[in-house]
MILUM-372677 format. One line per field, with one value per residue (C-alpha): x, y, z; residue in one letter. Coordinates in steps of 0.001 Angstrom, whole numbers, plus 500000, padded with zeros to 6 digits. Example, Ala and Ser with C-alpha at 12.3 -4.5 7.8 and 13.67 -1.06 7.14 Angstrom:
<pts>
px = (512300, 513670) $
py = (495500, 498940) $
pz = (507800, 507140) $
resn = (A, S) $
</pts>
This chain:
<pts>
px = (532139, 531595, 530774, 534460, 535815, 534548, 536080, 534030, 535593, 534185, 532939, 530867, 529607, 528550, 526789, 524737, 524036, 522665, 520610, 519317, 518325, 516307, 514764, 513699, 512206, 510248, 509073, 507835, 505967, 504404, 503143, 501581, 499956, 498640, 497236, 495390, 494182, 492727, 490899, 489569, 491182, 492353, 495865, 497800, 500787, 503000, 502377, 503091, 506346, 507430, 506631, 507963, 511087, 511837, 511485, 513290, 516339, 516493, 516551, 519248, 521386, 521200, 522005, 524907, 526464, 526126, 528247, 531265, 530656, 533709, 536096, 538785, 536340, 533560, 533839, 533049, 529352, 529762, 528739, 525670, 524753, 525094, 522978, 520274, 520211, 519854, 517122, 514885, 515448, 515708, 513684, 511128, 510903, 510239, 508885, 511131, 511478, 514764, 513774, 512828, 516205, 517959, 516065, 516982, 520627, 520611, 519286, 521887, 524688, 523289, 523477, 527043, 527917, 529376, 527269, 530389, 532419, 532875, 533440, 529995, 528308, 530249, 529091, 525548, 525598, 526802, 524148, 521383, 522564, 522886, 519265, 517771, 519956, 518926, 515260, 515821, 517584, 514613, 512015, 513839, 513881, 513624, 515107, 516430, 520148, 520327, 518516, 521133, 523909, 522414, 522022, 525659, 527157, 525220, 525939, 529628, 530093, 528648, 530286, 533677, 533049, 532007, 534894, 537276, 536085, 536384, 539931, 540874, 539280, 540595, 543793, 542786, 545247, 544341, 544162, 541446, 539474, 539820, 538567, 535657, 534603, 534864, 532757, 530371, 529822, 529295, 526687, 524779, 524632, 523369, 520896, 519644, 518995, 517576, 515245, 514142, 513118, 511353, 509384, 508448, 507291, 505396, 503571, 502539, 501429, 499507, 497691, 496926, 495693, 493454, 492026, 491383, 489665, 488081, 485426, 486779, 483567, 482572, 485906, 484304, 485166, 484069, 482483, 485854, 486669, 483157, 483421, 486678, 485548, 482099, 483574, 485963, 483271, 480829, 483454, 484455, 480826, 480061, 483083, 482503, 478691, 478911, 476124, 476558, 474017, 473963, 472394, 471755, 470258, 469373, 468820, 465141, 464270, 467932, 467270, 464772, 467509, 469868, 467191, 465848, 468911, 471772, 474544, 476617, 473791, 473514, 477232, 476843, 474042, 476029, 479184, 477372, 475161, 478367, 480028, 477024, 476850, 480600, 480509, 477511, 479177, 482272, 480066, 478001, 480757, 484135, 484483, 481547, 482452, 480416, 480748, 479441, 478396, 476459, 475357, 473250, 473473, 475492, 476174, 477213, 478492, 477457, 480005, 479036, 475551, 472202, 469372, 467914, 471213, 471674, 468166, 468656, 471858, 470168, 467334, 469775, 471663, 468546, 467247, 470546, 469858, 466134, 466712, 469280, 468511, 471097, 471829, 473285, 472940, 470385, 468175, 467128, 467040, 465450, 466950, 465241, 466510, 465070, 466769, 467002, 468464, 468997, 471097, 473108, 470996, 472306, 471180, 473033, 475578, 477368, 477736, 475543, 472587, 472826, 473323, 470385, 468026, 469161, 468687, 465170, 464365, 465665, 463534, 460497, 461075, 461335, 458199, 456098, 456418, 460192, 461611, 461393, 463390, 462563, 464047, 463730) $
py = (517493, 517302, 514604, 513757, 514485, 513220, 514969, 513307, 510413, 506996, 506357, 509547, 508818, 505321, 506617, 509090, 506370, 504024, 506742, 507704, 504093, 504062, 507463, 506494, 503261, 505227, 507700, 504934, 503033, 506198, 507198, 503751, 503868, 507400, 506427, 503420, 505477, 508082, 505225, 504118, 500678, 500634, 499527, 496918, 499131, 496332, 494149, 497035, 497981, 494331, 493438, 496671, 496371, 492868, 493793, 497098, 495560, 492689, 495091, 497307, 494290, 492855, 496181, 496975, 493531, 493284, 496433, 494748, 491098, 489371, 492155, 492381, 494490, 491923, 492407, 496152, 495832, 493394, 495998, 496824, 493127, 492980, 496129, 494492, 491270, 493228, 495422, 492591, 490307, 492618, 495671, 494274, 490878, 489141, 485625, 484037, 480266, 478453, 477169, 480703, 481989, 479234, 480143, 483816, 482914, 480662, 483491, 485843, 483379, 482866, 486583, 486672, 483457, 481944, 478785, 476628, 478698, 477095, 480470, 481598, 478635, 479332, 482949, 481774, 479560, 482480, 484846, 482311, 481858, 485649, 486122, 483648, 484794, 488426, 487406, 485668, 488709, 490870, 488583, 488622, 492376, 493630, 497047, 499745, 499565, 495796, 495467, 497660, 495623, 492352, 493908, 495109, 491809, 489765, 492062, 492468, 488711, 487900, 490927, 489748, 486259, 487598, 490041, 487314, 485145, 488101, 488720, 485083, 484923, 488233, 488434, 491765, 493401, 493421, 497217, 497120, 494513, 496510, 499714, 497872, 496459, 499864, 501371, 498427, 499134, 502812, 502372, 499657, 501829, 504741, 502411, 501174, 504706, 506010, 503124, 502708, 506365, 506085, 503034, 504650, 507785, 505740, 503774, 506992, 508576, 505456, 505359, 509073, 508755, 505835, 507597, 510727, 509032, 505826, 505040, 502804, 500848, 500021, 500384, 502462, 506039, 508627, 512086, 513806, 511665, 512224, 515992, 516093, 513673, 515250, 518728, 517534, 515508, 518429, 520818, 518366, 517674, 521394, 522076, 519205, 519070, 515367, 513858, 513385, 511549, 511402, 508660, 509132, 506375, 505774, 502511, 502549, 502495, 502289, 503972, 501214, 498606, 500348, 500825, 497282, 495138, 497377, 499333, 496228, 494995, 498470, 498445, 494978, 496184, 499230, 497265, 494437, 496741, 498506, 495174, 493986, 497267, 497282, 493755, 494653, 497820, 495839, 493642, 496469, 499027, 498913, 502678, 503376, 504237, 503931, 506644, 506703, 510346, 510196, 507871, 505520, 507581, 506469, 508090, 506941, 509176, 508032, 509936, 509944, 508535, 510141, 509238, 507028, 505141, 504953, 503847, 500178, 500069, 501856, 499330, 496417, 497832, 498317, 494872, 493290, 494594, 493819, 490196, 489541, 488560, 489783, 487594, 488926, 487987, 485281, 487778, 487814, 491363, 492521, 495809, 498276, 501474, 504873, 506382, 509827, 510191, 513227, 514432, 517623, 520290, 523144, 525719, 524057, 526689, 524699, 521091, 521804, 522485, 518938, 517473, 519422, 518087, 514499, 515022, 516384, 513290, 511090, 513004, 512548, 508775, 508562, 510670, 508680, 505158, 504446, 501435, 503305, 505277, 508901, 510309, 513703) $
pz = (488729, 484967, 482436, 481977, 485467, 488786, 491773, 494542, 496452, 495425, 498969, 498977, 495461, 496509, 499610, 497596, 495020, 497677, 499368, 495935, 495277, 498512, 497854, 494341, 495668, 498271, 495636, 493312, 496013, 497433, 493985, 493489, 496929, 496369, 492960, 494385, 497329, 494969, 493223, 496649, 496296, 499951, 498905, 500853, 501617, 502942, 499868, 497491, 499217, 499279, 495670, 494217, 496377, 495118, 491438, 491924, 493612, 491125, 488171, 489717, 490660, 487158, 485488, 487816, 487685, 483910, 483581, 485248, 484387, 482941, 483922, 486589, 488606, 488942, 492689, 492492, 493380, 496268, 498830, 496788, 496633, 500417, 500627, 498456, 500491, 503738, 502248, 501011, 504008, 507010, 505992, 503540, 505278, 501970, 502287, 499661, 499745, 499207, 495760, 494697, 495847, 493913, 490746, 491191, 491786, 488741, 486567, 488004, 487238, 483755, 483064, 484422, 482558, 485752, 486099, 485838, 488277, 491694, 493300, 492172, 493870, 497052, 496992, 496335, 499441, 501587, 500170, 500856, 504438, 504767, 503661, 506138, 509059, 508543, 508575, 511895, 513293, 512253, 513845, 517197, 517724, 521300, 522017, 519727, 520596, 520990, 517659, 516013, 517650, 516379, 512931, 512917, 514111, 511546, 508604, 509487, 509836, 506424, 504829, 506151, 504753, 501355, 501096, 502244, 499369, 496973, 498187, 497617, 494154, 492818, 494904, 496429, 498872, 502550, 502582, 499906, 501864, 505077, 503446, 501816, 505197, 506843, 504077, 504303, 508003, 507235, 504496, 506345, 509476, 507399, 505740, 509119, 510395, 507106, 506257, 509852, 509985, 506601, 507723, 511021, 509215, 506635, 509335, 511070, 507801, 506748, 510081, 509887, 506295, 507184, 510236, 508193, 505245, 506552, 509105, 511878, 512430, 508857, 507034, 504254, 503347, 505896, 505642, 505244, 502194, 500814, 501230, 499244, 496530, 496200, 495800, 493097, 491314, 491321, 489986, 487231, 486267, 486132, 483937, 481507, 481721, 482492, 484615, 488367, 490513, 494296, 496424, 500145, 502274, 505906, 507770, 508758, 512468, 513436, 516776, 517557, 516877, 519308, 521983, 521707, 521101, 522254, 520589, 519801, 517600, 516084, 515281, 513769, 511500, 510376, 509585, 507785, 505745, 504660, 503808, 501798, 499894, 499218, 497773, 495624, 494344, 493364, 491164, 489678, 489079, 490897, 490411, 492728, 496319, 499525, 502187, 505731, 506100, 509366, 512172, 510037, 506848, 503822, 500467, 497003, 494204, 490720, 488634, 484958, 485682, 485043, 487433, 484677, 484442, 488215, 489192, 488316, 490382, 493274, 493174, 493104, 496076, 498204, 497248, 498324, 501838, 501798, 500810, 503509, 507091, 509595, 512634, 515876, 519529, 518747, 516903, 513248, 511906, 508679, 507514, 505222, 503633, 502838, 499793, 498207, 494709, 492520, 489616, 489213, 487533, 485323, 487895, 490782, 491769, 494464, 495540, 498551, 496196, 494882, 498342, 499794, 497105, 497703, 501447, 500847, 498806, 501610, 504129, 501870, 501696, 505482, 506035, 503560, 504878, 504639, 502728, 499439, 496884, 496118, 492891, 491254) $
resn = (M, T, W, S, K, W, F, V, A, P, A, I, T, S, L, F, F, L, L, G, V, L, T, L, Y, W, F, I, T, N, K, I, I, Q, H, L, D, R, K, H, R, Q, P, N, V, A, A, I, R, T, N, V, G, L, V, Y, M, A, V, I, L, I, I, S, Q, T, S, V, S, G, T, A, Y, S, W, A, F, T, N, F, Q, I, F, A, I, V, F, V, S, Y, F, L, M, L, E, I, R, L, W, Q, L, L, I, A, I, G, L, F, M, G, I, N, E, T, M, G, N, G, W, S, W, L, F, A, A, V, Y, V, A, F, Y, F, V, M, K, Q, V, K, T, H, Q, H, Q, K, W, T, D, F, L, D, F, T, I, A, T, L, F, F, S, A, V, L, W, G, L, M, G, A, Q, F, H, L, P, L, T, T, L, A, W, E, L, V, F, N, F, F, I, L, S, M, M, Y, V, Y, V, D, S, L, L, A, G, A, D, T, L, A, Q, L, T, Y, T, T, N, Y, D, D, L, T, G, V, N, N, Y, Y, A, F, K, N, D, F, G, Q, A, F, K, A, A, T, G, T, Q, Q, P, L, T, L, M, L, F, D, I, D, H, F, K, H, V, N, D, T, Y, G, H, L, T, G, D, Y, V, L, S, H, V, A, Q, T, M, T, R, Q, L, A, E, L, D, P, Q, L, V, L, Y, R, T, G, G, E, E, F, T, I, L, F, I, G, Y, T, T, E, Q, A, V, S, L, V, T, T, L, T, E, S, I, R, Q, R, T, F, H, H, G, G, Q, D, L, N, V, R, L, S, V, G, V, T, Q, R, Q, P, D, D, Q, E, A, V, D, L, F, R, R, A, D, Q, N, L, Y, Y, A, K, Q, H, G, R, D, Q, I, K, I, N) $
</pts>
């Protein structure tokens, strides 16, 4: 194939176009999710895929239809329109209300300049019904093969209706309609297998990523995430000579809480201390991240902070726990923290040197009365 000659059959070209559309969509959403994950935003994957998918399909539909609007080939992208409806209704499960659909259809007709065309309103009614039927088909899934059968029957029915209307409006020969329906069945079947496998793989990867980087009990970043982020932060700080401060803290007398009130109360204290700290960090500096690095030990990286700059935040964080009374199992629990804080020094050769000094400060705070902050 060259710029002026295209030797691939239109059906094959269309198939690769549609698969490319899906692949590009997946690439875009994955990049957004990875970016937010690196920023420790705990992205809502489903919301991102849904919102990006809606905008993405709308843009492609408008661009493609504009290229043939007002010509004798206005029907050329019908299969792609069917593809888009199935994608946003069946696979993305978008919660679009009727009035929102009508607004979208109105904008689409405005771009095509077909607001006064009765055929356009008839197509619009079929597309709206198509959207809501496919959502119902999706919500009543049971088994793999019966789900595919339901999917095929519903899509073929509406595709036949839409192509029948296209044939009547543009006086298309029956052979053209038959081939379009055959191709429609082919691309939608490929779409079903391809997208279904992508979604299944994405769910597995998302679960694996969460398990790897987040603590199940508290929902904050775990030791594995801390180890990676701390190594990168230390390397960057060493290279740029920017300050890096590390805060380690323990919940005082946590073993006593477990032994006296039980492990459920201990789990409650851990999770609610983490929640309180996370909310406080979001107010102080959204870039700061809380890690659970041990049983009752937590860590915060203050990237770009000296100890002098971090101390007021550290004090605010510890006070937020001190001033709160935790309630569980009919018991009122007052939680206190022992804290060790230190800053990267020029003679720190490795990240472990910084961590060891912070840990020594934490140990000092615990050995000298607890409920205090040790900084050096």
